[in-house]
N, C-alpha and C positions, 0 to 999 in steps of 0.2 A: 263510516264503515266502508272498507275497501271492496271494490267490485271483484267478482270472480270471473276469470277468463279461462275458458276451456279451449285447449288446442288439441286437435285430433291429428295425430301423426307426429312421431318423434324423429323424423329425418332432419336434415340440415335446417330447413325453414322452421319446422316445429320447435326444434331446440333453440334456435335463435329467438323466436317469438317468446318462448317460455322464459328465456334468460332476460330479455329486455322488459317483459311484463313484470317479472319478479323485481327487477331493479327499479321499476316505476312504482312499486308498492302494491301491485295487484296480488290477490290470491290466485294461484295458477294450478290448474289441473292439466297435466300432459298425458295424453292417452296414446297407446299404440298396442296393436294386437300381437306384435312380435316382441317377446320378452327381451331379446338381445338389443333391440332398438331402445327400449326403455332403460336397460342397464347402461348402454353407451351414453344415453342422454343424461342419466343420473351422474355418471362420472364426469361428463363434460360440464354440466352445470355446477357440480361441486367445485371443480377447478376454477370456473369462471366467477362464481358467486360467493364461495366459501360456505361453511356449514350453517352459519346463522341466517344468511339470506335464503339459503336453500330450504329453510323451514317453511317458507310460504308456497312451496311447490309440492304438489301431490302427484305421484306417478301412478297411473291407473292402466289396467289391462282391459277394462270394459268401458264402452261408451256410456252405458247406463250410469255407472258410478261417476264418470267424469263430468257429465252434464247435469247431474242432479241439482246443483245449486248455481248453474252458470247464468251470468248476466249476458255474456258475449261468448259465442262458440265460433272458433275459427278452424276450418278444415284445411289440412295440408295434404290432401290426397292428390293424385295425378290430375292434371287439367284435361280430363277426358270425360265425355258426357256420361258414360255409364258409372264411372267412379263418383262423380259429383251427384248424380241422381240417387245413388245408393246411400251416400253419406248424409245427404239432406233428408232423405226418407227416414233414416234412423234417428237423426237429430230431432226431426220434427215430432216424432212419436215419443221420444224419451226426455226431451228438455222441458223445463217449465214454460208455461205460456209467455212469460216475459222475455225469454231468451232471444237475443238477436243473433242471426247467423251472418258471418262474413266469410266469403269464399274467394280465394285467389283464383282468378282466371283471366287470361288474355285472349281466349278464343271463343268462349261460350256466352250466350245471351243470358244476362241476369234476369230479364223479363221471363224467359222460358224456365229458368231454374226456379225462380221465385214462385211461378205459377204451379209448380209441382209440389208445393208445400201448403199446409193449412194456415200459414202465416206469411203470405207474400209481402206484407208490409214490413216484415222484419228481416228481409234478406238484402244484403249489400255486397256488391262485387268489389274486389280489390284488383285492379289491373297492375299486377306486379309480377316480376320474374323472381323466383326464389333466390337464384344465384346473386342477383344484383342487391337484394335486400341484405342477405347474409354478408355480402362483401362491403356493405356500408355505403352503397351508392344511394344518393338521396340528397337532400332531405324531402324531396317531393314524392307524393304518392297520389295516384289517381283512384278515387273511389267511384264506383258506378252504381247508380240508383235507377229506380223506375218511377213512373208517375204515381205508383201506389205505395212507395216506400214512405214510412211514417217519419215525421220530424224527429220523434224520439229515437228511432233507430239511427238516423243520420247523425244526431247529436252524440249518441253513445260511441259510434265508430269514430267520429271526428275526435272526440275526447281521448279515446284510446290512442290513436296515432299521434296526436299532439303530445300526449304524455311520454311517448317514445321519441320525441324531438323531431317529428316529421311535420310537414306542412301539407295537409290533405287538400286536394281540390276534388270537386265532384262533377261528374258527367251524368246527365240525365239520359239514360239509354233511349234511343228512338228519336232524339232531337238532332 
């Protein structure tokens, strides 16, 4: 059974992640509160994937619908403390207990962000710049964990990035 990946935010990074996750065979939910962002994403993904591959992508205007069956939820909100705290708060309350959260950040502490959830063991940081990912710069990606991050969470995020043809490396925050 294919895993379900939820991507919050249909901007350039969210669209790219949805496209690559669909190509890798995942079931994808792409959420954005702005209808025009979802419409633009749908058009871009239809052009990139074709109608058949697009059948594995669901476009959603609510976080609740998008995370209902998520195994991995990736937020693509601005790398600002208030934005990250708000989205993690929403995801934490709406996603099933098994859901792992991955958050792109180059500036914020994963330990601090994880501590603001009821599942700090399921929060992984991704030290990536959206523009470099979308531009295809890689294939290295740095994933940031904490001493409390579960092995299962690490394995899930590692598997996801490897399926997208990246070579993840992990940095234990605080070391």
